[in-house]
MARDRENTOR-176498 format. One record per residue: residue in one letter; x, y, z of N, C-alpha, C in turn. Coordinates in steps of 0.1 Angstrom, whole numbers, plus 5000, padded with zeros to 4 digits. Layout:
AXYZXYZXYZ...
//
This chain:
M500849885000500050005000500950125000N500550224992501350344991501250425004K502450465010502350535022501750675021N501850735009501350865007499850875005M499250755003497750755002497150785016P496050865016495350895028494750775034P494750765048494150645054492650635051K492150525051490750505048489850575059M488950655054488150725064487050635070P486850645083485850565089484450605085Q483550505084482150535080481450605092R481350735090480850815102479450775107K478550755097477250715102477250595110G477950495105478050365112478650375126V479750455127480450465139479650555149L479050665144478150745153476950665158K476350595149475250515153475550415164R476750355163477250255173477550325186V478150445185478450515198477250545205F476150595198474950635205474150515209K474250415202473550285206474150245220L475450245221476050205234475750305245L475750435241475450545251474050525257F473050505248471650485253471450355260G472250255255472250125262472750125276F473850205279474350215292473550305301Y472950415295472150505303470850535297P469850445297468550455290467650565296V467950605308467050705315467750845315L469050845319469750975321469951045308V470250975297470551035284469251115279P468051055279466851125275466651245284I466951235297466751355306467651465302C468951435299469951535294469451595281I468951515272468451565259467251665261F466351625270465251715273465651845278C466651845287467151975293467852055282I468551995273469252065262468152135253L467152055250466052105241465252215247F465052205260464252305268465052435268G466452425270467252545270467352605257A467352525246467452575233466252655229V465052595232463852665228463652795236T464052785249463952905257464853015252A465952985246466953085240466353155229T465253105222464653175211463453255214V462953245226461753315231462053465231P463253515235463453665236463253725222D463453655211463353715198461853765196L460953675200459553715200459253825209M459753825221459453925231460054055227I461254065221461854185217460954255207Q460454185198459554245187458354305194K457754225204456554275210456854395219I457954395226458354515234458554635226I459354625215459554735206458254785200A457454695196456154735190455254815200A455354775213454654845224455154985226I456554995225457155125226456755215215E456755155202456355235191454955285192K454055195198452655235200452655355210W453455345221453455445231453955585225Q454955575216455455695210454355765202V453555685195452455735186451355785194L450855705204449655735212449955815224G451155805230451555875242450955815254D450455685253449855625264450855525271W451655575281452655495287452055385295Q450955405302450255305311449955185303S449355205291449055085282450255015278A451355085274452555025270453254945282F453255015294453754945305453054815309G451754825307450854705310451154585300E451654625288451954515278453454465281I454354555284455754525286456054435298M455454475309455854405322455454255322P454354215317454054065316455053995308L455554055297456553995288457853985296V458254085303459454085311459453975321L458253965328458053855339458153715333V457553705321457653565314459053535311L459853635306461253605303462053575316I461753645327462553615339462253465344V460953425344460553295348461253185339L461153215326461753115316463253105318Y463953215321465453215323465753135336I464953155346465253085359465052935356I464052895349463752755347464852695338A465252775327466352735318467652715326L467952805335469152795343469152665351A468052635357467952505365468152385355A467552395343467752285333469252275329V469852385327471352385323472152325334V471952365347472652305358472452155359L471252115358470951965358471551895347Q471451955335472051885323473551875324T474251985329475751975329476151875340Q475451865351475851765361475651625356L474451605350474151465345475051425334M475351525325476251495314477651465318A478151525329479451495334479451345339Y478451315347478251175352478151075341V477351105331477151015319478450995311T479051105309480251105300481351015306Q481651045319482750975326482350825328G481050805331480650665332480750595319F480350655308480450595295481850565291L482850655294484250625291484750515299G484350505312484750395321484250265316K482950265311482450135306483050095293M483450195284484050165272485450105274R486250165284487550115287487349965293K486349945301486149815307485849715295T484949755286484649665275485849645266L486649745264487849735256488849635263F488949655276489949565284489449425284N488149405286487549265286487749195273T487549275262487749225248489249175247M490149265251491549235250492049105257Q491349075268491748955275491448825268Y490548835258490148715251490748715237L491648805234492248805220493348695220P493648645209494748545208496048605209I497048525213498448575215498948645202K498548585191499048645178498748785177Y497648835182497248985181498349065188F498849025200499849105207501249085201D501448975194502648955187502849035175T501649085169501749155156501249295157N500949345169500549485171501449545182K501849675180502649745190501849765202H502449735214501749755226501449905229G502349995225502050135227500850185219D500650125207499550165199498250115205I498349995211497149935218496750025230M497850075237497550155249497050295245S497350345233496850465228495350465227R494850355224493350335222492650355235Y493350325246492750345260492750485264T493750565259493950705263493450805253N494250825243493850925233492550905226D492350775221491150745213489950755221I489950695233488850705242488550845246D489550935248489351075252488651155241T488751115228488051185218486551165219L486151055225484651025228484151115239R485051155248484651245259484251385253Q485051425243484751555237483451545229L483251435222482051415214480851415223I480851345234479651325242479351445251S480451505257480251605267480151745260Q480751765249480851895243480151905229A480651815220480151835206478651805204M478251685209476851655206475851745214P476051785226475151875232475152015225A476352055220476352185212475652165199I475752055192475052025180473552025182L473151955192471751945195471152085198R471852155207471352285211471352385200S472452395192472552485181471552445170G471452315167470452275157469052315160V468652295173467252335176467052485176I468052555180467952705180467852755165V468652695156468652735142467252705136L466652595139465352555134464252655140C464352675153463352765159463452905154V464652955153464953095148464453105133L464752995126464252995112462753005111G462052935119460652945120460153075123I460753145133460353275138460653375127M461753365120462053455109461053445098L460753325094459653305084458353365088Y458153355101456853415106456853565105F457953635106458053775105458253825091S459153765083459453815070460153705061V459453665050459953565041461153625033W460953755029462053815020463353825028M463353875040464553885047465153745051T464253655053464753515056465553455044L465053485032465653435020467053495018I467153625022468553695021469453625031L469053595043469853525053470253385048L469253315043469553175038470553165027A470653275019471653275008473053275014G473153355025474453365031474753235039V473753165044473953045051474452935042V473952935029474352835019475852845017L476352975016477852995015478552945027M477952965039478652905051478752755050M477652695046477652545045478752495035L478852565024479852525014481252535019V481552645027482852665033483052555043S482052525051482152425062482452285056K481852255045482052125038483452115033K483952225027485252215021486352215032V486252305041487252305052487152195061G485952165065485652055074486051915069G485951895056486351765050487851745051G488651855049490051845050490451825064S489751895073490051875088489851735092A488751675088488351535092489451435087K489851455074490851365069492151365077Y492651485081493851495088493751455103F492551475109492351425122492451275123V491951205113492051055112493551025111R494251095103495751065102496451095115Q495951205122496651235134496451125145Q495351065146495150965156495950845153R496150805140496950695136498450725139S498850845135500250885138500550885153M499650935160499750935175499950795180G499150695175499250555180500650505176K501150535164502450485160503550545169T503450675171504450745179504550685194E503350665200503350605213503850465213G503550395203504050255202505550255202Y506150345194507650355193508250395207I507650495213508150535226508150425236Q507050345236506950225245508050125243E508350105230509350005226510750055231M510950185229512250245234512450245249M511350265256511450255271511750115275N511150015269511449875273512849835269G513449905258514749855253515849955257Q515750035267516750135271518150075273K518249955280519549895282520149855269V519349795260519949755247520449875239I519649975240519950105232521350155237K521550155250522750215256523950125254V523749995254524749895252525349915238F524549935228524949935215525150085210N525050185219525150325215524250365204R523050325205522050355194521150475197E521650565207520750675210520450765198E521550795190521350885179520350825169K520450695167519650625157518150635162C517950615175516650615181516050755179I516850855182516350995180515951025166E516750975157516550995142515150925138D514950805143513750735140512550795146F512750845159511650915166511251045158E512251115154512051245147511151225134K511351115128510551085116509151065119L508850985130507550965134506951085140N507651165148507251285154506951385143E507751395132507451485121506151455114E505951325112504651275106503451325115L503551305128502551345137502351495137Y503451565137503451715136502751765123H503151695112502551735099501051715099D500551595104499151565104498351655113S498951675125498251755135498251905131T499251955124499252095119498252115109K498152015099497152025089495752025095A495551925104494151915110493752035117H494652095125494252215133494352335125A495152345114495052455105493752465099Y493152355094491852355088490852395099A490952335111490052355121489952495126N491152555127491252695132490752805123V490952775110490452875100488952875098L488352755101486852745099486052845107G486352855120485652945129485653095124P486853145123486953295119486253315105V486353225095485753245082484253255084I483753155091482253145093481753265100M482553305111482153425119482053555110N483053575102483153695094482053695083I481753575077480653565068479353605075G479253565088478053605096477953755098N479153815101479153965103478754035090V479253995079478854055066477454035063L476953915067475553885065474653975073Y475154005085474354095095474254235088V475254285083475254415076474254415064I474354305056473554295044472054295048V471754215059470354205063469854335068A470754405076470354535081470054635070M470954635060470754735049469554695040A469354565038468154525030466854555037G466854535050465654565058465354705058G466354795060466154935060465654985047I466254935036465854985022464454945020M464054815023462654775020461754845029C462054885041461154955050460955105044L462055165040461955305034461255305021M461355205013460755195000459355145001G458955105013457555055015457254925008V458254845006458054715000457154625008G456154565002455254485009455954365016N455554335028456154225036455354095034L456153995029455553865028455853785041S454853755049455053685062453853605066F454153515076453053435081452253505092S452953615097452253695108451353795102G451453835090450653935084451054075088L452054095096452454225101453254295090P453154425089453954505079455354515084L456354535075457754545078457954675086S458454665098458654785107459954775114V460254885122461554885129461554775139S460454745146460354635156460754495149I460254475137460654345130462054345126I462554465121463954465117464954445129A464554515140465454505152465454355157A464254295157464254155162464954065152F464854095139465454015128466954025129L467554145132468954155133469454065145N468754075156469153985168469153835164M468053805156467953665152469053625142T469453725133470553695124471853665131K472153745142473353715150473153575156Q472053545161471753415168471853305158F471253325146471253215136472653185131T473353295127474753275122475653225132G475553275145476353225156476253075158N474953025158474752885160475152795148V475052855136475552785124477052775125N477752875130479152875133479452765143Q478652765154478852665164478752525159L477752505150477652375144478852335135S479352435128480552405119481752375128Q481852435140482952415148483052275154Q481852205154481852075160482251965150I482452005137482951915127484351855131N485151945138486451895142486351795153A485551825163485351725174484751595169I483851605159483251485153484251405145A485151475138486151415130487151335139M487551405150488451335159487851215166A486551235170485851125176485651005167M485351035154485150925145486450845143A487550925142488850855141489150775153G488950835165489250765178488350645180A486950665177486050565179486250445170G486650485157486950385147488050285152R489150345158490250265163489850185175V488950245184488450165195487650045191F486650075182485849965177486649855169E487749905163488649815156489149705165L489549745177490049655187488849575193M487749635196486549565201486049455191D486249485178485749385168486749275165E487949285171488849175168488249045172A488448935164487948805167488548755180H487648705189488148645201488848515198E489748465207490448345205489448235204A489448165193488548055190488647945200D487547885205487547775214486347695213E486547585206485347495203485347375214G486347385223486447275233485247255242K484947125244483747095253484247015265V485446955265485946885276486546975287T486046955299486447045310487246975321L487847045329488646995340487847005353V487746885360486946885373487746815383R487446835395488146775407487246695415G487646575419486746495427487246345428T486246255430486546115431485646035422L486145935416485345845407485245715414G483945675417483645555424483745435415D483845315421483845185413482645175404D481545235409480245235401480245335390G481345405388481345505377480745635380I480345655393479645785397480745875401F480745995396481746095399481246195410T482046215420481646315431482646425431E482246545429483146665429483646695443K484946715445485546745458486646845455A486746945465487747055463489147005462H489446895470490846855471490946715465G490146675456490146545450491146535438Q491046425431491846405419491346485407W492246525398491746595386491346495375Y490146525369489646445358489246535346W489346475334488746535323487346495322K486446585321484946555319484646565305C484446455298484246445284482746415281P482046515274480646485270480446365261K479546285264479146165256477646175253E477146085244475746085240474846065252N475245975261474445945272474945995286G475646115285476146165298477546215296F478446175306479846215306480746095309E481946105303482946005306484046085314Y484646025324485646085332486946015330V487946095325489246045322490246105332K490946025339491946075349493046155343L493346265349494346355344495746295347M496446245338497746185340498946265335G498746345325499846415319500546345308D499746265301500246185289500046275277V501146325271501046425260501746365248T501046355236501646305224501346405213M502446425204502246505192502546405181T501746395171501946305160501946375146E503146375140503346425126502746575125V503146655134502646795135503446885125D502646965118503147075110502647205115F503447305114502947435119503647555111H502947665109503547785103502847905108Y503648015110503048145114502448215102E503248195090502748245078502648135068E501648145059501348045049502548025040G502947895039504047865030505447865037K505447905050506747915057506647825070D506947695068506847605079507847635089V507447625102508247645113508547505119L507547415119507747275123507247185112H507947075110507446985100507646835105D506546765104506546625108507146595121V506746675131507246665145506346565153S506946465159506246365167506946365181V506146385192506746385205505846295214Y506446205222505746115231506246135245A505346195254505746215268504746145277K505346035283504445955292504346025306P503345995313503246055326504446045335G504946155341506046155349507346165342Q507346165329508646175321509146325320K510446335319511046465317511546465302V510946545294511346555280512046685277A513246685271513946805269514146835254F514046965251514247005237515547095236V516447055228517647135226517847165211G518647265208518847295194519147445193A519547485182519847625179518647715181T518947845183517847945184517047945171G515747935172514847935160514647795154A515047695162514847555157513447515159G512647575168511247545170510947495184K511847505193511647455206510547515214T510547645215509447715222508147705214T508147695201506947675193506247555197I506947445200506347315204505447335216T506047405226505347425239504147525237N504247615227503147705224501947635218L502347525211501247445205500547355215I501347305225500747215235499647295243N499947425247498947495255498047575245R498147555232497247615222497247765222F498547825224498647965221498447985206Y498847885198498647875184498147735181D497447725170496947595166497747535154I497847405154498647345144498047345130A498847335120498347325106497947185102D498647085107498346945104498946855115G498346735116498846645126497846635138K498246575149497446565161498246585173I497646655183498146665196497146605206R497546505214496546445223497046455237Y496146475246496446495261495646385268D496246295274495546175280494646115270G495046105258494246045248493146125242I493046255246492046345241492646445232N492046465220492546575211492446705218V493546785219493546905226492547005220N492146995208491147085202489747065208K489546945215488246925221488246965236I489447005241489547055255489347205255K488547255264488347395266489747455270K490047565263491447625264491747665279S490847725286491047765300491347645308D490747525306490947405314492247345310L492547345297493847295292494947365298R494947495299496047575304496047565320R494947535326494847515340495747395344S495847305335496547175338498047185334L498447305329499847315324500447435332G501547405339502347515345503447555336I503747685335504747725326505647835333V506947815331507947925335508647965323L508448095319509048145307510448205309Q511148215298512548275299512348425303E511348485297511148625300510148635312T510548685323509748685335508848815336N507648785339506648895341506148895355L506449005363505849015376504849135376F503849135384502849235384502949325396T502449445395502449535407501649475418G502349465429501749395441502849345450T502449275461503449225470504049095464V505149045470505748925466504748805468M504048815479503048705482501948705471E501448815467500448825457500948775443N502248805440502748755428502948605428I503248545439503348395440501948335439R500948405446499648345446498948365433Y499448435424498948455410498748315403G499648225407499548085401498348005406N497848045418496647975424496048075434L494948145429494348245438493748195451D493548065451492948005463494047955473A495247975469496347925478496448005491T496747935502496948005515498348065515D498648145525499948205527500948095529D500647995537501547885540501847805527Q500847785518501147715506502047805497C501947935497502748025489504248015494R504348015507505648005513506347865510D505547765511506047625507506547625493A505747695484506147695470507447775468A507647885476508847965475510047875480R509847805491510947715496511247615485L510247555479510547455469511347515457A511147635454511847705443513147755447G513447755460514647815465514647965467A513348025467513248165468512948225482D512648135491512348175505513448255511D514648215509515848275516515948425512F515948455499516148595496514848675499I513648615498512448685501512448725516S512848645524512948675539513848785542R514848815533515748925536515249055530L514149055523513649175517513049265528P512949395526512549495537511249445544Q510249405537509049365543508749215540G509749145537509549005534508648975523Y507648885526506648855515505648965513D505649065521504749185519505549295512T506749275507507449375500506749405487L506449535484505749575472506649565460L506249505449506949505437506249585426S507049655418506449735408507349745396N506849785384507649795372508349665369N507549555369508049425366509149375376G509049415389509949375399511349435396A511349565393512649635389513549645401N513049635414513949635426514549505429L514349405420514949265422515849235411S516749145413517649105403516849015393Q517448985381516748905371516648765377G517648715384517548575390516448565400Q516348675409515348675419513948675413R513748755402512448755396512148615390Q513148545385512848415379512548315390L513148325402512748235413511348255417I510848385418509448405421508548345410A508948355398508148295387508048145388I509148085393509147935395508247905407A508347985417507447965429505947975425R505748075416504348095411503847975404A504647905396504347785389504147675399A504947665409504947555419503647565427V503147685430501847695438500647655430A500747655417499647615408499547465408D500647395412500647245413499947175401P500447205389499847135377500547005374P499846915367500446775364501446785353V501446895345502446905334503147045336M504447035335505247165336505947185323I506047315319506847355308507847465313L509147425312510147515316510947565304D510647685300511247745289512447835293E513647775293514847845297514647895311A514047815320513647865333514747915342T515947855340517147895348518147975340S517748025329518748095320519348225326S518548285335518948415341519548395355I519848275359520348245373521748205372D522548255381523948215381524148065385T525348015383525647875385525347825399R525747915409525547875423524047875426T523347975422521847985424521147875417E521647835405521047735397521047595405A522147575412522247445419521147445430I520947565437519847565447518547545440V518347615429517047605422516747465417Q517847405412517747275406517147165416R517647185428517147085439515647105440G515147235441513747265442513047215429M513647235418513047195405512847045404D513846975410513746835410512446785418K512246855429511146825437509846865430L509946975423508747025416508346935405M509346875399509146785387508746645391E508846605403508446475408507046435404N506846325398505446275394504746365385R505446445377504846535367505546505354T504746525343505346535330505946665328V507146675324507946805323508546815309F508246935303508946975290509947075294V511247055290512247145294512947195281I513047325280513847395269515047455276A516247415271517447475278518647485268H519447585270520647605263521747535270R521647545284522647475292522347325292L523147255285522847105284523047035297S523747095306523947035319522647025327T521647105323520347105331519446995325V519846935314518846835308519546695307Q520646675313521346545313520446435319N519746465329518946365336517546345330S517246405318515946395312515746245307D514546205307514246075302514446065287V514046175280514146185266514646325262I515746325253516246455248515946455233M515346565228515046575214515846695208V516546665198517446765192516646815179L516446945179515647005167516647085159D516347085146517047165136516147205125K515947335124515047385113513647325113G513147315125511747265126511547115125R512647035125512546895125513246835137I512846715141513546645152514546555145I515846585147516846505140517546395149E517346415162517846305171516946295183R516846175189516146165201516746045209G516646055222517145955231517646015244D518145925253518645985266520046035264H520646095274521946155273523046055269E523045945275524145845272523945795257K522745775253522545725239522945835229L522645955231522946065222524446085222I525146085233526546095234527245985226A526745865228527345745221527245765206E526145825201525945835187526845935180K527346025189528346135184527746215173G526546255174525846335164525846485168T524746555165524646695168524646725183Y523946635190523946655205525346645211Y526046545206527446525211528246655208R528146705196528946825193528446945201L527146965203526647065212527247055226Y527146925231527546905245529046925247T529846865238531246885239531747025237G531047095228531247235225531047325237A529947295245529647365257530747355267F531247235268532347215278533547295274E533847295261535047365256534847515259L533547565257533347705260533547735274E533147645283533247665297534747665301
//
């Protein structure tokens, strides 16, 4: 796609319709009340035009007849009506502004909640292929454009639109000729608004996209500061940022240049129109031109005076309407990006087999118990079949690719019996981590079969499948909270004692006890106040407290020094007892005691066997193993 081509404009009607459908859905009572208050205030704002004409007409009558008492008797009731209407209108405005503030912030909160809930059910692939900063921008900048739309633009459009219609009706009531003069000027206003507003909308869409890309880049640079400094790439980062920032600057400048010129142009057209209407009215009045109106009143000073006030009001509100084009354009761009994320397809899950805990009697009757044995609950025609969770995992002739035509795995077969320790070794990019991603169904295979205790993993509900799998990743992620809360993340029902036992098992209890507040020490920024090894120990403890039958250790000890590794290995050995374990490791010393070692190369298993067998064969594993010793 050509970079110079403008981004596809969102379908405004569809996006607007969806925004208001959600708004009315969230607040079916409060929104109509706000609308009523806006309408009441708008109609009240047009009443003075009628009153001014009547008051001036009464004064003209007093000047001709010299009867002040009669004029006073006509004027005072009109003034009192205006005072009462203004008081009621003020109350309506106060109520509307308070309710609108509550509705707007509540709507934004619900939108963020909906957005976040949607994000939790997206496949891993979405986060692998989209910049995290760009996703975050949808929660902040894009959602904020809806605040401007709901709290400012739409009330202004509704109020100004009603005032324009009411004033137009009153003007036609007084004089059709003068109304036609005014409408000729309004047509010019609309043409200018369409031309300038269209350019503004186009660049506001670009601005939102550029802002998302810029924030995505900033987030990447913040995460990679150490790498940037190690390789002295500060100047390169600044250069790349300046390109993105320049693009954002260009789009924002164009958007606001169009937006800022629209108001003054429309306002000055209104001022010129005011002078033209005044001159035309005066000339027609002096020349005695017959007045065509629905009121039947002759053209007089009282009508011209009221008409001039209405001209200001009419053009002012047309200007107000044109000014909202910018807010609508920004909101459409922002809402389009928000709905883009909301409409992303959820992670597909056709699984019906669930994980339950309890006991299975000799009579085949299953009784659920909180601390019983884990079973797979498999739907059958006449009820359910219960299969004991053993941790028997097999992959048969599996093919997989991230992109069509570029195989990452080809004809891979893996057999892991309950309690076995299976290790994957090989060069970076050989497909080791990909195999474990397929077992827990972060991605689905292209061909072949993966079975878990004899059940096709496609038939197992993903949440239950992942509940049965513990995983310790090479890249550790800790959340803001205490050490205890981070360990308990593996099992939210775990007691404090169980969390401490898991920490002891992982070899983490010793350093945790020396922290300022021990297990209550607050961690933030992915545990930045801990060493990489300490963070990894907490991650291992988190997996231990989950107590799953199958463990996946993806370079779990890669960030731990040799001495600490010896401590952790003892805990890991206990953790792996009576469990099926898949281990990915570059340090071959950590996989020597594996039941099966599989050597991968370019997505294929080229060797398999235990340590002694592979050493005796003197193949790839032998060369890797002896090379590791030479390096040491």
